[in-house]
C-alpha positions, 0 to 999 in steps of 0.5 A, a space after each residue: 388067225 393070230 392069237 396075240 395081236 399087236 393091238 393085244 400087246 399094246 394093251 399089255 404095255 399100256 397096263 404095264 405102264 399104268 402099274 409101273 407108274 403107280 408103283 414108282 410113285 409109291 416108292 418115291 413116296 415111300 423114300 420121301 423123293 416124290 418130286 413133280 419134275 421126276 414124276 412128269 419126266 417119267 410121264 413123258 418118257 412113258 407117253 413117248 413110248 406110248 406114241 412110238 408103239 402106236 406108230 408100229 401098229 399104224 405101220 403094221 397096217 401099211 406094211 403087214 410083213 414088219 408084224 414079227 419084228 414090230 411084235 418083237 419091239 413091243 415085247 421088249 417094251 413090255 419087259 422092260 416095264 416088267 423089270 421097272 415094276 419089279 424093281 418098284 416092287 423090290 422098293 416097296 419091300 413087296 416079296 419078290 423071288 430071291 432069284 429075280 432080286 439077285 439077278 437085277 442086283 448083279 445088273 445094277 452092280 455092273 452097271 454101278 462099276 462102269 461109272 
């Protein structure tokens, strides 16, 4: 018996999407950049990810041997949402451990240098 099923991971991902959306709206409002276009783009992106992960769960029912691979993808999506939530919390001036904030800052600096 599995301790963490794809369905549980899917629920965690859904909760992360909701938290990310709410914190993202709060950050945009705080910065005076709240726009319906940006909000809807984020919602459509999240809905797309949600549909992809739902397809993962359905394919797991058809081909159970894919479970470890599908779980890895869902965990990756959860991790991505977690990073976004942390970025939003930093934008809201919520205390985040310095090591995490610094890691995100270093990553953003490297991306900026590429552009």
